[in-house]
N, C-alpha and C positions, 0 to 999 in steps of 0.2 A: 744100746740105749734106746730110749723112746724116739729120739730124733732120727737115729739111724734106721729104725723100723719104719718110721714115717717115710723116709727117703726111699726105702725098698718098696713100700706100698705104692708110692707115686711113680715108681719107675726111674727114679734118679740114680739108683744104684743097681747094678746087675751083678749079683753074687754067683750066678750059675757058672759052672766050668765051661770053658770054650768048647769042649767036646760034647757038652749037654745040648740036646735039642732045644731046650727052653732058652738057652743063651741067645740063639739066633732069633727065636720068636720075640723075646723081650727087647732085643736090640732093634728089630724091625718096628715094633710098636712104639718104641721111644722116638724113632725118626719121624713117625707119622704124627705124634702128639705134639 
């Protein structure tokens, strides 16, 4: 939905697999923000 896409864009939701490099990167950015 539009709301879920917004949450992804804001970093509220991390849909990356745990094995994915981007999962760690987005999790780190979320802690900073």
